[in-house]
C-alpha positions, 0 to 999 in steps of 0.5 A, a space after each residue: 608520192 610513193 610508187 608501188 608495183 605490188 600491194 604492201 602490208 604492215 601490221 601496227 599496234 594500237 599506238 602506231 608501232 610497227 610490228 611487222 611489214 613486207 619488204 615492199 612496205 619500207 617506204 611507208 615506214 619513213 616520215 611523213 607516211 609513217 606518221 599518217 599511218 600511225 595517226 589513222 591506226 590510233 584514231 581507229 583504235 580510240 573509236 573502236 572501228 574495225 575497218 576503214 579505207 583511205 587514200 594516202 599519197 595517191 595509194 589506196 589504203 585499207 585498215 582492218 583490226 586483226 582478231 586475237 588476244 592483242 589488238 593489232 591492225 593490218 594495213 594493206 596499201 594497193 597501188 592505183 594509177 587511176 586514183 586521184 591523189 587529191 580525192 581526200 582533199 576538200 574543194 578548197 584544199 584542191 584549189 590551194 594545192 593546184 595553185 601552190 603546185 604551180 609555184 605560187 607563194 602563200 601570199 600569192 595564193 591568198 591574194 588570188 582566192 581571198 584568204 590570209 597568208 596564215 590561213 593558206 599556210 594552215 591549209 598547206 599544212 593540212 594538205 601535206 598531212 593528208 597527202 603524207 608529203 613534206 614539201 612543195 616539190 612533192 606536191 608539184 609532182 603529185 599535181 603533175 601526175 594527176 594532170 598528166 593523163 589529160 595533158 597526154 590525151 590533148 597532145 595526142 588529139 593535137 597530133 592527130 589533127 596535123 
């Protein structure tokens, strides 16, 4: 997961090429994040959409088409510590992501929820693409950051009872 302390801005062309970016945006210019951003911009351009909002790698992403002669898109990435990084996942994908982040194999996940191993792998591929990550370690880190506030609250409540 990419940790941001200030908003980042990137200007992309209609095919996803980077035209300009702020210094804090460098992490977004590496795969798989750049691939996800380019896919979103290409989709917007193809559909003629002027504005859209997404959650990518646990960060709030706003995309707006810039007016002018050449088509270009301004991507603004806002840090958010309270945003659920799994917000863009389907309920089934959330379930698989949580089991996978605990270290289960695709076969173990499939057995636990009644899916074939290949179906679980397809879900994992889609989860990685939506979260702009590439490994189970990154998935585990996101899941850990997602559950950490609740765990901390329970620990504090446990200490208060002592």
